[in-house]
Each structure stands twice: as C-alpha cells, then as structure tokens.
PDBQT receptor file of N, H, CA, C and O in Angstrom, charges set to zero:
ATOM      1  N   MET A   1       0.847  -1.191   0.000  1.00  0.00    +0.000 N 
ATOM      2  CA  MET A   1       0.000   0.000   0.000  1.00  0.00    +0.000 C 
ATOM      3  C   MET A   1       0.889   1.250   0.000  1.00  0.00    +0.000 C 
ATOM      4  O   MET A   1       1.831   1.348   0.786  1.00  0.00    +0.000 OA
ATOM      5  N   LEU A   2       0.591   2.168  -0.857  1.00  0.00    +0.000 N 
ATOM      6  H   LEU A   2      -0.174   2.088  -1.496  1.00  0.00    +0.000 HD
ATOM      7  CA  LEU A   2       1.371   3.400  -0.938  1.00  0.00    +0.000 C 
ATOM      8  C   LEU A   2       1.057   4.308   0.240  1.00  0.00    +0.000 C 
ATOM      9  O   LEU A   2      -0.082   4.365   0.705  1.00  0.00    +0.000 OA
ATOM     10  N   LYS A   3       2.058   5.008   0.712  1.00  0.00    +0.000 N 
ATOM     11  H   LYS A   3       2.983   4.962   0.334  1.00  0.00    +0.000 HD
ATOM     12  CA  LYS A   3       1.838   5.957   1.790  1.00  0.00    +0.000 C 
ATOM     13  C   LYS A   3       1.154   7.201   1.246  1.00  0.00    +0.000 C 
ATOM     14  O   LYS A   3       1.443   7.646   0.135  1.00  0.00    +0.000 OA
ATOM     15  N   PHE A   4       0.244   7.758   2.039  1.00  0.00    +0.000 N 
ATOM     16  H   PHE A   4       0.009   7.396   2.941  1.00  0.00    +0.000 HD
ATOM     17  CA  PHE A   4      -0.485   8.942   1.618  1.00  0.00    +0.000 C 
ATOM     18  C   PHE A   4       0.449  10.110   1.348  1.00  0.00    +0.000 C 
ATOM     19  O   PHE A   4       0.218  10.867   0.405  1.00  0.00    +0.000 OA
ATOM     20  N   THR A   5       1.499  10.279   2.146  1.00  0.00    +0.000 N 
ATOM     21  H   THR A   5       1.687   9.664   2.911  1.00  0.00    +0.000 HD
ATOM     22  CA  THR A   5       2.392  11.413   1.926  1.00  0.00    +0.000 C 
ATOM     23  C   THR A   5       3.060  11.327   0.560  1.00  0.00    +0.000 C 
ATOM     24  O   THR A   5       3.238  12.350  -0.101  1.00  0.00    +0.000 OA
ATOM     25  N   PHE A   6       3.434  10.122   0.125  1.00  0.00    +0.000 N 
ATOM     26  H   PHE A   6       3.289   9.291   0.662  1.00  0.00    +0.000 HD
ATOM     27  CA  PHE A   6       4.003   9.918  -1.208  1.00  0.00    +0.000 C 
ATOM     28  C   PHE A   6       2.995  10.350  -2.272  1.00  0.00    +0.000 C 
ATOM     29  O   PHE A   6       3.350  11.056  -3.216  1.00  0.00    +0.000 OA
ATOM     30  N   LEU A   7       1.749   9.929  -2.121  1.00  0.00    +0.000 N 
ATOM     31  H   LEU A   7       1.460   9.355  -1.355  1.00  0.00    +0.000 HD
ATOM     32  CA  LEU A   7       0.705  10.279  -3.086  1.00  0.00    +0.000 C 
ATOM     33  C   LEU A   7       0.443  11.778  -3.115  1.00  0.00    +0.000 C 
ATOM     34  O   LEU A   7       0.259  12.357  -4.186  1.00  0.00    +0.000 OA
ATOM     35  N   ILE A   8       0.424  12.409  -1.942  1.00  0.00    +0.000 N 
ATOM     36  H   ILE A   8       0.574  11.938  -1.072  1.00  0.00    +0.000 HD
ATOM     37  CA  ILE A   8       0.179  13.849  -1.877  1.00  0.00    +0.000 C 
ATOM     38  C   ILE A   8       1.259  14.602  -2.637  1.00  0.00    +0.000 C 
ATOM     39  O   ILE A   8       0.948  15.526  -3.389  1.00  0.00    +0.000 OA
ATOM     40  N   ARG A   9       2.512  14.231  -2.460  1.00  0.00    +0.000 N 
ATOM     41  H   ARG A   9       2.765  13.481  -1.850  1.00  0.00    +0.000 HD
ATOM     42  CA  ARG A   9       3.610  14.903  -3.168  1.00  0.00    +0.000 C 
ATOM     43  C   ARG A   9       3.474  14.738  -4.680  1.00  0.00    +0.000 C 
ATOM     44  O   ARG A   9       3.713  15.684  -5.430  1.00  0.00    +0.000 OA
ATOM     45  N   LYS A  10       3.094  13.550  -5.130  1.00  0.00    +0.000 N 
ATOM     46  H   LYS A  10       2.899  12.781  -4.521  1.00  0.00    +0.000 HD
ATOM     47  CA  LYS A  10       2.907  13.305  -6.563  1.00  0.00    +0.000 C 
ATOM     48  C   LYS A  10       1.747  14.147  -7.107  1.00  0.00    +0.000 C 
ATOM     49  O   LYS A  10       1.846  14.707  -8.199  1.00  0.00    +0.000 OA
ATOM     50  N   ILE A  11       0.659  14.235  -6.353  1.00  0.00    +0.000 N 
ATOM     51  H   ILE A  11       0.580  13.780  -5.466  1.00  0.00    +0.000 HD
ATOM     52  CA  ILE A  11      -0.507  15.022  -6.765  1.00  0.00    +0.000 C 
ATOM     53  C   ILE A  11      -0.143  16.500  -6.822  1.00  0.00    +0.000 C 
ATOM     54  O   ILE A  11      -0.546  17.197  -7.753  1.00  0.00    +0.000 OA
ATOM     55  N   GLU A  12       0.611  16.988  -5.842  1.00  0.00    +0.000 N 
ATOM     56  H   GLU A  12       0.938  16.422  -5.085  1.00  0.00    +0.000 HD
ATOM     57  CA  GLU A  12       1.035  18.390  -5.841  1.00  0.00    +0.000 C 
ATOM     58  C   GLU A  12       1.944  18.691  -7.038  1.00  0.00    +0.000 C 
ATOM     59  O   GLU A  12       1.823  19.752  -7.651  1.00  0.00    +0.000 OA
ATOM     60  N   LYS A  13       2.844  17.777  -7.370  1.00  0.00    +0.000 N 
ATOM     61  H   LYS A  13       2.942  16.916  -6.872  1.00  0.00    +0.000 HD
ATOM     62  CA  LYS A  13       3.720  17.978  -8.525  1.00  0.00    +0.000 C 
ATOM     63  C   LYS A  13       2.927  18.026  -9.829  1.00  0.00    +0.000 C 
ATOM     64  O   LYS A  13       3.352  18.649 -10.801  1.00  0.00    +0.000 OA
ATOM     65  N   ALA A  14       1.760  17.355  -9.840  1.00  0.00    +0.000 N 
ATOM     66  H   ALA A  14       1.415  16.848  -9.050  1.00  0.00    +0.000 HD
ATOM     67  CA  ALA A  14       0.902  17.363 -11.025  1.00  0.00    +0.000 C 
ATOM     68  C   ALA A  14      -0.019  18.590 -11.041  1.00  0.00    +0.000 C 
ATOM     69  O   ALA A  14      -0.843  18.727 -11.945  1.00  0.00    +0.000 OA
ATOM     70  N   GLY A  15       0.113  19.489 -10.044  1.00  0.00    +0.000 N 
ATOM     71  H   GLY A  15       0.782  19.378  -9.309  1.00  0.00    +0.000 HD
ATOM     72  CA  GLY A  15      -0.671  20.719 -10.019  1.00  0.00    +0.000 C 
ATOM     73  C   GLY A  15      -1.921  20.654  -9.173  1.00  0.00    +0.000 C 
ATOM     74  O   GLY A  15      -2.726  21.585  -9.202  1.00  0.00    +0.000 OA
ATOM     75  N   GLY A  16      -2.109  19.586  -8.422  1.00  0.00    +0.000 N 
ATOM     76  H   GLY A  16      -1.455  18.829  -8.400  1.00  0.00    +0.000 HD
ATOM     77  CA  GLY A  16      -3.286  19.443  -7.580  1.00  0.00    +0.000 C 
ATOM     78  C   GLY A  16      -2.978  19.690  -6.117  1.00  0.00    +0.000 C 
ATOM     79  O   GLY A  16      -1.863  20.071  -5.763  1.00  0.00    +0.000 OA
ATOM     80  N   ALA A  17      -3.971  19.473  -5.268  1.00  0.00    +0.000 N 
ATOM     81  H   ALA A  17      -4.878  19.164  -5.556  1.00  0.00    +0.000 HD
ATOM     82  CA  ALA A  17      -3.829  19.582  -3.820  1.00  0.00    +0.000 C 
ATOM     83  C   ALA A  17      -4.537  18.389  -3.198  1.00  0.00    +0.000 C 
ATOM     84  O   ALA A  17      -5.532  17.906  -3.738  1.00  0.00    +0.000 OA
ATOM     85  N   ALA A  18      -4.032  17.912  -2.070  1.00  0.00    +0.000 N 
ATOM     86  H   ALA A  18      -3.224  18.304  -1.631  1.00  0.00    +0.000 HD
ATOM     87  CA  ALA A  18      -4.639  16.745  -1.426  1.00  0.00    +0.000 C 
ATOM     88  C   ALA A  18      -4.569  16.868   0.084  1.00  0.00    +0.000 C 
ATOM     89  O   ALA A  18      -3.657  17.496   0.622  1.00  0.00    +0.000 OA
ATOM     90  N   LYS A  19      -5.537  16.265   0.772  1.00  0.00    +0.000 N 
ATOM     91  H   LYS A  19      -6.278  15.754   0.335  1.00  0.00    +0.000 HD
ATOM     92  CA  LYS A  19      -5.595  16.257   2.226  1.00  0.00    +0.000 C 
ATOM     93  C   LYS A  19      -6.000  14.880   2.696  1.00  0.00    +0.000 C 
ATOM     94  O   LYS A  19      -6.890  14.254   2.120  1.00  0.00    +0.000 OA
ATOM     95  N   ILE A  20      -5.340  14.400   3.756  1.00  0.00    +0.000 N 
ATOM     96  H   ILE A  20      -4.618  14.909   4.224  1.00  0.00    +0.000 HD
ATOM     97  CA  ILE A  20      -5.682  13.114   4.360  1.00  0.00    +0.000 C 
ATOM     98  C   ILE A  20      -6.965  13.273   5.163  1.00  0.00    +0.000 C 
ATOM     99  O   ILE A  20      -7.097  14.212   5.947  1.00  0.00    +0.000 OA
ATOM    100  N   CYS A  21      -7.911  12.357   4.970  1.00  0.00    +0.000 N 
ATOM    101  H   CYS A  21      -7.803  11.594   4.333  1.00  0.00    +0.000 HD
ATOM    102  CA  CYS A  21      -9.163  12.327   5.722  1.00  0.00    +0.000 C 
ATOM    103  C   CYS A  21      -9.292  10.954   6.374  1.00  0.00    +0.000 C 
ATOM    104  O   CYS A  21      -8.835   9.960   5.808  1.00  0.00    +0.000 OA
ATOM    105  N   GLY A  22      -9.896  10.883   7.533  1.00  0.00    +0.000 N 
ATOM    106  H   GLY A  22     -10.267  11.690   7.993  1.00  0.00    +0.000 HD
ATOM    107  CA  GLY A  22     -10.076   9.601   8.207  1.00  0.00    +0.000 C 
ATOM    108  C   GLY A  22      -8.830   9.188   8.961  1.00  0.00    +0.000 C 
ATOM    109  O   GLY A  22      -8.120  10.028   9.513  1.00  0.00    +0.000 OA
ATOM    110  N   GLY A  23      -8.566   7.884   8.983  1.00  0.00    +0.000 N 
ATOM    111  H   GLY A  23      -9.143   7.201   8.534  1.00  0.00    +0.000 HD
ATOM    112  CA  GLY A  23      -7.472   7.324   9.776  1.00  0.00    +0.000 C 
ATOM    113  C   GLY A  23      -6.106   7.497   9.162  1.00  0.00    +0.000 C 
ATOM    114  O   GLY A  23      -5.113   7.121   9.784  1.00  0.00    +0.000 OA
ATOM    115  N   GLY A  24      -6.013   8.038   7.997  1.00  0.00    +0.000 N 
ATOM    116  H   GLY A  24      -6.820   8.344   7.492  1.00  0.00    +0.000 HD
ATOM    117  CA  GLY A  24      -4.721   8.276   7.387  1.00  0.00    +0.000 C 
ATOM    118  C   GLY A  24      -4.086   7.060   6.764  1.00  0.00    +0.000 C 
ATOM    119  O   GLY A  24      -2.920   7.115   6.372  1.00  0.00    +0.000 OA
ATOM    120  N   GLY A  25      -4.808   5.963   6.658  1.00  0.00    +0.000 N 
ATOM    121  H   GLY A  25      -5.755   5.918   6.976  1.00  0.00    +0.000 HD
ATOM    122  CA  GLY A  25      -4.303   4.793   5.964  1.00  0.00    +0.000 C 
ATOM    123  C   GLY A  25      -3.286   3.989   6.722  1.00  0.00    +0.000 C 
ATOM    124  O   GLY A  25      -2.479   3.298   6.101  1.00  0.00    +0.000 OA
ATOM    125  N   LYS A  26      -3.283   4.046   8.045  1.00  0.00    +0.000 N 
ATOM    126  H   LYS A  26      -3.938   4.608   8.550  1.00  0.00    +0.000 HD
ATOM    127  CA  LYS A  26      -2.344   3.239   8.826  1.00  0.00    +0.000 C 
ATOM    128  C   LYS A  26      -2.597   1.754   8.603  1.00  0.00    +0.000 C 
ATOM    129  O   LYS A  26      -1.654   0.963   8.566  1.00  0.00    +0.000 OA
ATOM    130  N   THR A  27      -3.845   1.374   8.455  1.00  0.00    +0.000 N 
ATOM    131  H   THR A  27      -4.611   2.017   8.484  1.00  0.00    +0.000 HD
ATOM    132  CA  THR A  27      -4.205   0.004   8.087  1.00  0.00    +0.000 C 
ATOM    133  C   THR A  27      -5.171   0.080   6.918  1.00  0.00    +0.000 C 
ATOM    134  O   THR A  27      -5.762   1.130   6.665  1.00  0.00    +0.000 OA
ATOM    135  N   LYS A  28      -5.329  -1.003   6.222  1.00  0.00    +0.000 N 
ATOM    136  H   LYS A  28      -4.849  -1.856   6.428  1.00  0.00    +0.000 HD
ATOM    137  CA  LYS A  28      -6.151  -0.998   5.003  1.00  0.00    +0.000 C 
ATOM    138  C   LYS A  28      -7.571  -0.506   5.278  1.00  0.00    +0.000 C 
ATOM    139  O   LYS A  28      -8.246  -0.960   6.201  1.00  0.00    +0.000 OA
ATOM    140  N   GLY A  29      -7.997   0.444   4.437  1.00  0.00    +0.000 N 
ATOM    141  H   GLY A  29      -7.448   0.814   3.687  1.00  0.00    +0.000 HD
ATOM    142  CA  GLY A  29      -9.383   0.909   4.490  1.00  0.00    +0.000 C 
ATOM    143  C   GLY A  29      -9.705   1.911   5.577  1.00  0.00    +0.000 C 
ATOM    144  O   GLY A  29     -10.881   2.164   5.838  1.00  0.00    +0.000 OA
ATOM    145  N   THR A  30      -8.690   2.499   6.230  1.00  0.00    +0.000 N 
ATOM    146  H   THR A  30      -7.735   2.293   6.018  1.00  0.00    +0.000 HD
ATOM    147  CA  THR A  30      -8.987   3.410   7.335  1.00  0.00    +0.000 C 
ATOM    148  C   THR A  30      -8.933   4.879   6.964  1.00  0.00    +0.000 C 
ATOM    149  O   THR A  30      -9.255   5.731   7.791  1.00  0.00    +0.000 OA
ATOM    150  N   GLY A  31      -8.541   5.190   5.767  1.00  0.00    +0.000 N 
ATOM    151  H   GLY A  31      -8.279   4.497   5.095  1.00  0.00    +0.000 HD
ATOM    152  CA  GLY A  31      -8.441   6.598   5.399  1.00  0.00    +0.000 C 
ATOM    153  C   GLY A  31      -8.647   6.797   3.915  1.00  0.00    +0.000 C 
ATOM    154  O   GLY A  31      -8.793   5.851   3.142  1.00  0.00    +0.000 OA
ATOM    155  N   MET A  32      -8.652   8.073   3.548  1.00  0.00    +0.000 N 
ATOM    156  H   MET A  32      -8.534   8.841   4.177  1.00  0.00    +0.000 HD
ATOM    157  CA  MET A  32      -8.789   8.419   2.138  1.00  0.00    +0.000 C 
ATOM    158  C   MET A  32      -8.154   9.773   1.911  1.00  0.00    +0.000 C 
ATOM    159  O   MET A  32      -7.844  10.493   2.860  1.00  0.00    +0.000 OA
ATOM    160  N   LEU A  33      -7.962  10.115   0.657  1.00  0.00    +0.000 N 
ATOM    161  H   LEU A  33      -8.213   9.530  -0.114  1.00  0.00    +0.000 HD
ATOM    162  CA  LEU A  33      -7.450  11.427   0.293  1.00  0.00    +0.000 C 
ATOM    163  C   LEU A  33      -8.547  12.226  -0.372  1.00  0.00    +0.000 C 
ATOM    164  O   LEU A  33      -9.280  11.717  -1.219  1.00  0.00    +0.000 OA
ATOM    165  N   LEU A  34      -8.651  13.475   0.016  1.00  0.00    +0.000 N 
ATOM    166  H   LEU A  34      -8.055  13.889   0.704  1.00  0.00    +0.000 HD
ATOM    167  CA  LEU A  34      -9.509  14.422  -0.665  1.00  0.00    +0.000 C 
ATOM    168  C   LEU A  34      -8.592  15.193  -1.605  1.00  0.00    +0.000 C 
ATOM    169  O   LEU A  34      -7.651  15.848  -1.157  1.00  0.00    +0.000 OA
ATOM    170  N   VAL A  35      -8.862  15.120  -2.908  1.00  0.00    +0.000 N 
ATOM    171  H   VAL A  35      -9.626  14.589  -3.273  1.00  0.00    +0.000 HD
ATOM    172  CA  VAL A  35      -7.972  15.709  -3.910  1.00  0.00    +0.000 C 
ATOM    173  C   VAL A  35      -8.715  16.762  -4.703  1.00  0.00    +0.000 C 
ATOM    174  O   VAL A  35      -9.857  16.556  -5.114  1.00  0.00    +0.000 OA
ATOM    175  N   TYR A  36      -8.055  17.904  -4.917  1.00  0.00    +0.000 N 
ATOM    176  H   TYR A  36      -7.127  18.072  -4.583  1.00  0.00    +0.000 HD
ATOM    177  CA  TYR A  36      -8.602  18.958  -5.767  1.00  0.00    +0.000 C 
ATOM    178  C   TYR A  36      -7.616  19.216  -6.893  1.00  0.00    +0.000 C 
ATOM    179  O   TYR A  36      -6.412  19.338  -6.669  1.00  0.00    +0.000 OA
ATOM    180  N   THR A  37      -8.143  19.297  -8.100  1.00  0.00    +0.000 N 
ATOM    181  H   THR A  37      -9.122  19.198  -8.282  1.00  0.00    +0.000 HD
ATOM    182  CA  THR A  37      -7.300  19.620  -9.244  1.00  0.00    +0.000 C 
ATOM    183  C   THR A  37      -8.158  20.190 -10.360  1.00  0.00    +0.000 C 
ATOM    184  O   THR A  37      -9.341  19.872 -10.474  1.00  0.00    +0.000 OA
ATOM    185  N   ASN A  38      -7.556  21.028 -11.172  1.00  0.00    +0.000 N 
ATOM    186  H   ASN A  38      -6.595  21.287 -11.079  1.00  0.00    +0.000 HD
ATOM    187  CA  ASN A  38      -8.239  21.565 -12.352  1.00  0.00    +0.000 C 
ATOM    188  C   ASN A  38      -8.066  20.651 -13.551  1.00  0.00    +0.000 C 
ATOM    189  O   ASN A  38      -8.765  20.801 -14.553  1.00  0.00    +0.000 OA
ATOM    190  N   SER A  39      -7.145  19.709 -13.460  1.00  0.00    +0.000 N 
ATOM    191  H   SER A  39      -6.576  19.587 -12.646  1.00  0.00    +0.000 HD
ATOM    192  CA  SER A  39      -6.892  18.796 -14.566  1.00  0.00    +0.000 C 
ATOM    193  C   SER A  39      -7.254  17.367 -14.158  1.00  0.00    +0.000 C 
ATOM    194  O   SER A  39      -7.492  17.089 -12.983  1.00  0.00    +0.000 OA
ATOM    195  N   SER A  40      -7.291  16.492 -15.116  1.00  0.00    +0.000 N 
ATOM    196  H   SER A  40      -7.098  16.718 -16.070  1.00  0.00    +0.000 HD
ATOM    197  CA  SER A  40      -7.622  15.099 -14.848  1.00  0.00    +0.000 C 
ATOM    198  C   SER A  40      -6.407  14.353 -14.317  1.00  0.00    +0.000 C 
ATOM    199  O   SER A  40      -5.319  14.436 -14.888  1.00  0.00    +0.000 OA
ATOM    200  N   LEU A  41      -6.593  13.633 -13.236  1.00  0.00    +0.000 N 
ATOM    201  H   LEU A  41      -7.477  13.566 -12.773  1.00  0.00    +0.000 HD
ATOM    202  CA  LEU A  41      -5.548  12.779 -12.679  1.00  0.00    +0.000 C 
ATOM    203  C   LEU A  41      -5.878  11.305 -12.890  1.00  0.00    +0.000 C 
ATOM    204  O   LEU A  41      -5.322  10.430 -12.225  1.00  0.00    +0.000 OA
ATOM    205  N   LYS A  42      -6.789  11.043 -13.824  1.00  0.00    +0.000 N 
ATOM    206  H   LYS A  42      -7.241  11.753 -14.364  1.00  0.00    +0.000 HD
ATOM    207  CA  LYS A  42      -7.240   9.673 -14.069  1.00  0.00    +0.000 C 
ATOM    208  C   LYS A  42      -6.063   8.735 -14.340  1.00  0.00    +0.000 C 
ATOM    209  O   LYS A  42      -6.002   7.643 -13.776  1.00  0.00    +0.000 OA
ATOM    210  N   GLU A  43      -5.135   9.151 -15.194  1.00  0.00    +0.000 N 
ATOM    211  H   GLU A  43      -5.185  10.038 -15.652  1.00  0.00    +0.000 HD
ATOM    212  CA  GLU A  43      -3.987   8.310 -15.522  1.00  0.00    +0.000 C 
ATOM    213  C   GLU A  43      -3.119   8.056 -14.293  1.00  0.00    +0.000 C 
ATOM    214  O   GLU A  43      -2.558   6.973 -14.130  1.00  0.00    +0.000 OA
ATOM    215  N   PHE A  44      -3.016   9.070 -13.428  1.00  0.00    +0.000 N 
ATOM    216  H   PHE A  44      -3.472   9.950 -13.560  1.00  0.00    +0.000 HD
ATOM    217  CA  PHE A  44      -2.252   8.932 -12.183  1.00  0.00    +0.000 C 
ATOM    218  C   PHE A  44      -2.843   7.827 -11.313  1.00  0.00    +0.000 C 
ATOM    219  O   PHE A  44      -2.111   6.973 -10.813  1.00  0.00    +0.000 OA
ATOM    220  N   PHE A  45      -4.168   7.840 -11.131  1.00  0.00    +0.000 N 
ATOM    221  H   PHE A  45      -4.763   8.533 -11.537  1.00  0.00    +0.000 HD
ATOM    222  CA  PHE A  45      -4.823   6.842 -10.287  1.00  0.00    +0.000 C 
ATOM    223  C   PHE A  45      -4.731   5.447 -10.901  1.00  0.00    +0.000 C 
ATOM    224  O   PHE A  45      -4.559   4.464 -10.180  1.00  0.00    +0.000 OA
ATOM    225  N   ILE A  46      -4.842   5.354 -12.208  1.00  0.00    +0.000 N 
ATOM    226  H   ILE A  46      -4.982   6.152 -12.794  1.00  0.00    +0.000 HD
ATOM    227  CA  ILE A  46      -4.704   4.066 -12.892  1.00  0.00    +0.000 C 
ATOM    228  C   ILE A  46      -3.288   3.528 -12.710  1.00  0.00    +0.000 C 
ATOM    229  O   ILE A  46      -3.100   2.345 -12.428  1.00  0.00    +0.000 OA
ATOM    230  N   ARG A  47      -2.299   4.398 -12.870  1.00  0.00    +0.000 N 
ATOM    231  H   ARG A  47      -2.452   5.360 -13.099  1.00  0.00    +0.000 HD
ATOM    232  CA  ARG A  47      -0.891   3.980 -12.747  1.00  0.00    +0.000 C 
ATOM    233  C   ARG A  47      -0.595   3.358 -11.386  1.00  0.00    +0.000 C 
ATOM    234  O   ARG A  47       0.137   2.372 -11.304  1.00  0.00    +0.000 OA
ATOM    235  N   TYR A  48      -1.151   3.919 -10.327  1.00  0.00    +0.000 N 
ATOM    236  H   TYR A  48      -1.746   4.720 -10.393  1.00  0.00    +0.000 HD
ATOM    237  CA  TYR A  48      -0.905   3.420  -8.970  1.00  0.00    +0.000 C 
ATOM    238  C   TYR A  48      -2.005   2.482  -8.474  1.00  0.00    +0.000 C 
ATOM    239  O   TYR A  48      -2.060   2.157  -7.288  1.00  0.00    +0.000 OA
ATOM    240  N   ASN A  49      -2.883   2.045  -9.387  1.00  0.00    +0.000 N 
ATOM    241  H   ASN A  49      -2.839   2.309 -10.351  1.00  0.00    +0.000 HD
ATOM    242  CA  ASN A  49      -3.944   1.091  -9.060  1.00  0.00    +0.000 C 
ATOM    243  C   ASN A  49      -4.810   1.567  -7.887  1.00  0.00    +0.000 C 
ATOM    244  O   ASN A  49      -5.060   0.823  -6.939  1.00  0.00    +0.000 OA
ATOM    245  N   LEU A  50      -5.258   2.824  -7.974  1.00  0.00    +0.000 N 
ATOM    246  H   LEU A  50      -5.055   3.429  -8.744  1.00  0.00    +0.000 HD
ATOM    247  CA  LEU A  50      -6.072   3.425  -6.923  1.00  0.00    +0.000 C 
ATOM    248  C   LEU A  50      -7.487   3.644  -7.418  1.00  0.00    +0.000 C 
ATOM    249  O   LEU A  50      -7.699   3.982  -8.583  1.00  0.00    +0.000 OA
ATOM    250  N   SER A  51      -8.444   3.455  -6.543  1.00  0.00    +0.000 N 
ATOM    251  H   SER A  51      -8.272   3.181  -5.597  1.00  0.00    +0.000 HD
ATOM    252  CA  SER A  51      -9.831   3.750  -6.905  1.00  0.00    +0.000 C 
ATOM    253  C   SER A  51     -10.120   5.213  -6.568  1.00  0.00    +0.000 C 
ATOM    254  O   SER A  51      -9.503   5.785  -5.670  1.00  0.00    +0.000 OA
ATOM    255  N   TYR A  52     -11.051   5.803  -7.290  1.00  0.00    +0.000 N 
ATOM    256  H   TYR A  52     -11.552   5.338  -8.020  1.00  0.00    +0.000 HD
ATOM    257  CA  TYR A  52     -11.404   7.189  -7.040  1.00  0.00    +0.000 C 
ATOM    258  C   TYR A  52     -12.852   7.425  -7.414  1.00  0.00    +0.000 C 
ATOM    259  O   TYR A  52     -13.445   6.671  -8.185  1.00  0.00    +0.000 OA
ATOM    260  N   SER A  53     -13.410   8.484  -6.855  1.00  0.00    +0.000 N 
ATOM    261  H   SER A  53     -12.928   9.097  -6.229  1.00  0.00    +0.000 HD
ATOM    262  CA  SER A  53     -14.756   8.925  -7.188  1.00  0.00    +0.000 C 
ATOM    263  C   SER A  53     -14.691  10.412  -7.483  1.00  0.00    +0.000 C 
ATOM    264  O   SER A  53     -14.166  11.186  -6.683  1.00  0.00    +0.000 OA
ATOM    265  N   LYS A  54     -15.220  10.812  -8.621  1.00  0.00    +0.000 N 
ATOM    266  H   LYS A  54     -15.647  10.183  -9.272  1.00  0.00    +0.000 HD
ATOM    267  CA  LYS A  54     -15.254  12.225  -8.987  1.00  0.00    +0.000 C 
ATOM    268  C   LYS A  54     -16.437  12.878  -8.290  1.00  0.00    +0.000 C 
ATOM    269  O   LYS A  54     -17.547  12.347  -8.304  1.00  0.00    +0.000 OA
ATOM    270  N   VAL A  55     -16.194  14.024  -7.685  1.00  0.00    +0.000 N 
ATOM    271  H   VAL A  55     -15.292  14.456  -7.674  1.00  0.00    +0.000 HD
ATOM    272  CA  VAL A  55     -17.231  14.751  -6.955  1.00  0.00    +0.000 C 
ATOM    273  C   VAL A  55     -17.293  16.167  -7.510  1.00  0.00    +0.000 C 
ATOM    274  O   VAL A  55     -16.263  16.817  -7.692  1.00  0.00    +0.000 OA
ATOM    275  N   ILE A  56     -18.494  16.636  -7.774  1.00  0.00    +0.000 N 
ATOM    276  H   ILE A  56     -19.331  16.109  -7.626  1.00  0.00    +0.000 HD
ATOM    277  CA  ILE A  56     -18.692  18.009  -8.216  1.00  0.00    +0.000 C 
ATOM    278  C   ILE A  56     -19.281  18.781  -7.046  1.00  0.00    +0.000 C 
ATOM    279  O   ILE A  56     -20.366  18.462  -6.562  1.00  0.00    +0.000 OA
ATOM    280  N   LEU A  57     -18.558  19.799  -6.597  1.00  0.00    +0.000 N 
ATOM    281  H   LEU A  57     -17.676  20.059  -6.990  1.00  0.00    +0.000 HD
ATOM    282  CA  LEU A  57     -18.982  20.584  -5.444  1.00  0.00    +0.000 C 
ATOM    283  C   LEU A  57     -19.763  21.809  -5.893  1.00  0.00    +0.000 C 
ATOM    284  O   LEU A  57     -19.620  22.274  -7.023  1.00  0.00    +0.000 OA
ATOM    285  N   GLY A  58     -20.583  22.319  -4.998  1.00  0.00    +0.000 N 
ATOM    286  H   GLY A  58     -20.699  21.941  -4.079  1.00  0.00    +0.000 HD
ATOM    287  CA  GLY A  58     -21.298  23.556  -5.268  1.00  0.00    +0.000 C 
ATOM    288  C   GLY A  58     -22.713  23.349  -5.766  1.00  0.00    +0.000 C 
ATOM    289  O   GLY A  58     -23.416  24.318  -6.053  1.00  0.00    +0.000 OA
ATOM    290  N   GLY A  59     -23.142  22.102  -5.874  1.00  0.00    +0.000 N 
ATOM    291  H   GLY A  59     -22.571  21.315  -5.641  1.00  0.00    +0.000 HD
ATOM    292  CA  GLY A  59     -24.508  21.840  -6.305  1.00  0.00    +0.000 C 
ATOM    293  C   GLY A  59     -25.480  22.004  -5.153  1.00  0.00    +0.000 C 
ATOM    294  O   GLY A  59     -25.085  22.089  -3.990  1.00  0.00    +0.000 OA
ATOM    295  N   GLU A  60     -26.751  22.046  -5.496  1.00  0.00    +0.000 N 
ATOM    296  H   GLU A  60     -27.071  21.977  -6.441  1.00  0.00    +0.000 HD
ATOM    297  CA  GLU A  60     -27.784  22.188  -4.481  1.00  0.00    +0.000 C 
ATOM    298  C   GLU A  60     -27.843  20.912  -3.636  1.00  0.00    +0.000 C 
ATOM    299  O   GLU A  60     -27.799  19.804  -4.171  1.00  0.00    +0.000 OA
ATOM    300  N   GLY A  61     -27.939  21.069  -2.362  1.00  0.00    +0.000 N 
ATOM    301  H   GLY A  61     -27.975  21.969  -1.927  1.00  0.00    +0.000 HD
ATOM    302  CA  GLY A  61     -28.014  19.944  -1.438  1.00  0.00    +0.000 C 
ATOM    303  C   GLY A  61     -29.432  19.422  -1.275  1.00  0.00    +0.000 C 
ATOM    304  O   GLY A  61     -30.357  19.865  -1.956  1.00  0.00    +0.000 OA
ATOM    305  N   VAL A  62     -29.582  18.491  -0.375  1.00  0.00    +0.000 N 
ATOM    306  H   VAL A  62     -28.831  18.132   0.178  1.00  0.00    +0.000 HD
ATOM    307  CA  VAL A  62     -30.895  17.913  -0.086  1.00  0.00    +0.000 C 
ATOM    308  C   VAL A  62     -31.727  18.942   0.674  1.00  0.00    +0.000 C 
ATOM    309  O   VAL A  62     -31.213  19.649   1.541  1.00  0.00    +0.000 OA
ATOM    310  N   ARG A  63     -33.008  19.020   0.345  1.00  0.00    +0.000 N 
ATOM    311  H   ARG A  63     -33.425  18.446  -0.360  1.00  0.00    +0.000 HD
ATOM    312  CA  ARG A  63     -33.885  19.927   1.070  1.00  0.00    +0.000 C 
ATOM    313  C   ARG A  63     -35.265  19.302   1.196  1.00  0.00    +0.000 C 
ATOM    314  O   ARG A  63     -35.681  18.493   0.368  1.00  0.00    +0.000 OA
ATOM    315  N   GLU A  64     -35.952  19.692   2.238  1.00  0.00    +0.000 N 
ATOM    316  H   GLU A  64     -35.613  20.350   2.911  1.00  0.00    +0.000 HD
ATOM    317  CA  GLU A  64     -37.313  19.223   2.476  1.00  0.00    +0.000 C 
ATOM    318  C   GLU A  64     -38.261  20.329   2.051  1.00  0.00    +0.000 C 
ATOM    319  O   GLU A  64     -38.084  21.485   2.434  1.00  0.00    +0.000 OA
ATOM    320  N   GLU A  65     -39.266  19.980   1.261  1.00  0.00    +0.000 N 
ATOM    321  H   GLU A  65     -39.410  19.041   0.950  1.00  0.00    +0.000 HD
ATOM    322  CA  GLU A  65     -40.226  20.990   0.814  1.00  0.00    +0.000 C 
ATOM    323  C   GLU A  65     -41.573  20.751   1.444  1.00  0.00    +0.000 C 
ATOM    324  O   GLU A  65     -42.516  21.500   1.189  1.00  0.00    +0.000 OA
TER     325      GLU A  65
C-alpha cells in the first residue's frame, strides 16, 4: 500500500492539492485522500492502481419541501 504522503507529493507535482481524511491509511481501508485539481488525474490513479470517485462541489443539497 502506498503511503499517503508519497501520493500527496505526486498530486502536488501534477498541479493538484490533497488532504488526508479519516485514519490516514495506517491500516487498510482506514483513510482516504480528498484531492482537488483543475486537470484530470485519471492516468495517475490508474498507474498506482487506486480507486477514485469524482465529486462536483457547489450543487444544491438535499432539502425538504
């Protein structure tokens, strides 16, 4: 398993920003990275065999009418 700090440095070099969320990945499945970038990092995630989910921020949230 790759260390999050290694991944963060690679993401920053590619022009993005990343933050550790959760347990920080000390054991499998305990953490995740929140990544922001203006460009696609799809090839980066494929290269390191990482799963990802694209999130679009700023949309309307859930509301009760």
